[in-house]
N, C-alpha and C positions, 0 to 999 in steps of 0.2 A: 579962577584959572580954568576950571573945568568947562565953564560956559564958553569961554573964548576958544577952547580947543574944539568943542562940538560945532561952533559956527564956522571955524576954519575948515574943519572936516567936511561940513555940509557944502561949503563953497567949492572945495576940491572935488567932491562927488559930482556936483553940478557941472563943473568944468570938464571933468572926465567924461561924463555922460554926453555933454555937448561935443567934445572932441571926437568921441566914438561915433556920434551921429554924423558929424561932418565927414569923417573917414569913410563911413558906410555909404553916404550919399555920393561921395567922390568916386568910390568903387563902382556904384551902380551907374553913374554917368559914364565912366570909362567903358563899362561893359556895354552900355547902349551904343556909345559911339563906335565901339569895335564891330558892331553888327552891321554898320553901314559899309557897303563895299567901297573899296578905294577909288574905283572909277567914278563914283558919285560925287567925290570931292572936286571942287574946282581946281584946275591945274595951277592957279596962281598961289593957292594956299594949301599946304599939307595939313593933315589932321593934327599934327603936333604943334603947329603954329597957330591954330584956331583957339579962341577963348572957349571956355566951357559952355557959355551961353550960345555961342555960334554952333558948337557941336550939337547941343540939344535942339536948336532950331533946325539944323540940317537933318538930324534924326527924325524929328517930327515931320518934316517935309518928305523925307524918304518913306516914312510909314504911310503918309497920305497918298503918295504916288502908288505904293503897293496896294493900298485899299482900292484905289480906282482901277488898277490892273486886275485885281480879283473880280471886281464887279463886271468889267469888260469880258473876262474869261467866262464868268457865269452866264452872261448873255450869249456868248458864242456857243457855249455848251448847250444852252436851251434851244438855240436855233438849230444846232446839229441834231439834237434829239427830235425836234419837230420834223426835220427833213427825213430822219431815219424812220420815224413812225408813219410818215406820210400825212400831209394835212388835208388831202382831198378825199381820201376814202374813209374808212371806219372811224379813225380816231385822230384827234389833234390835241396838242398840248398848248395851253394858253396860260398866261399869267393873269390871274383874276383878282385884281386889287389887293394882292398879297405878295409883296416882293419876295423873291427866293423860294416861293412855294408853287411848284407846278401842279396842275390838276388836269386830269383827263376829262375832256369835254366832248359831248356829241357821240358817245358810244357807251355801251353797257360794259361793265367790268365782269370778268377779266377780259383783257385784249391779248391775243396771241399774234405774233408776227414771226414767220419762219422764212429765213433767207438762205438759199443755197448758192454757193459760189465755188465751182470746181469740186474739190473734195472736202470742202468745209461747209459747216452748217451753223447758222446763228439762230437761236431761239430767243426772242424778246417777249416777255410776259409781264403784263401789268395787271395787278389785282388789288383788291381792297384788303385792309387788315383783317377783316372777319372771314375771309374765304378759307374754307376748310380743305385744302389740298396740301399735300406735302411736296416740298421742293425735290426731295429725293425720288419721288414717283415720276416726275418729269424727266429727271436724269435717267431713271430706269427705262423709260419708254425709248429714249434715244439709244441707249446701249443695247436694248433688246432688238432694235431695228438695224443694228450693225454700225453704229457710230460710237466713237470713243470721245468722251468728254475731255476737253483740254482745259477749260476753265469755266467756272460757274460762280456767279456772285449775285448779290441783291443789295438794294438800298431802299430805305424807306423815306418817302417825301410826303409829309402831311399824313393823310390817311391812305396813301397808295404805296404799294410795294412793287418795285421795278426789279425783275429777275432777268439776267442775261446769261445765256449758256452758249459757249463756243465748243463745237465738236468737229471731229474729222472722221471721215469714212475709214473703218478698220481695214477693209479689203477693197482696194480701189477698183478692181475689175468687176466686183459684185455691186458695189455702191449701196446707197440708202434710198429707199423709195419714200420720197418726201411727202407724197400724198397720204401714204399709210401713217407716217409719223404725225402729219397734220390731223388726220382723223382720230388717231388714238389720243392725241393731246386734247382735241375738242371733247372727246368722250370723258376724259379724266377731269378736265377743268369745269365743264358746264354740267 
């Protein structure tokens, strides 16, 4: 009698485990299907009328579409970065047999680009990981020359560090002498 009870108990445990697994998988499928925006569903069938397999296929298709969109946006970003840095003068950014990894080609590092537009100044600095200057020193130069830093950020791509600083002139009638800023940044960086 005891043996029969343990076999029955074992079968019930397996059934319970399998039922819980199916419930968990169903919940995950519903969660995935809920992440697909409603406008992506064909107008003839609503999400509720689709089979689970159709919902999964649609979600996979949507993810593939998003992946392609991300790749297109990365390419656009790279083209914008190329045009921002200027491809004909000191530096250009090219993809060198390594997708999604931009490298500075044709210039020595670090590279500084200073752009003035009315009362705003943008400093773009590209350096290597082993360059020994402090980001706050660049910000200090701008502030000492009469600019107020609005935003400053950096990102690392491969072995390059891209710094971008946006600043505005503190006192518009006095302004900021960009040639002085340029020279001080050159002295600091090189």
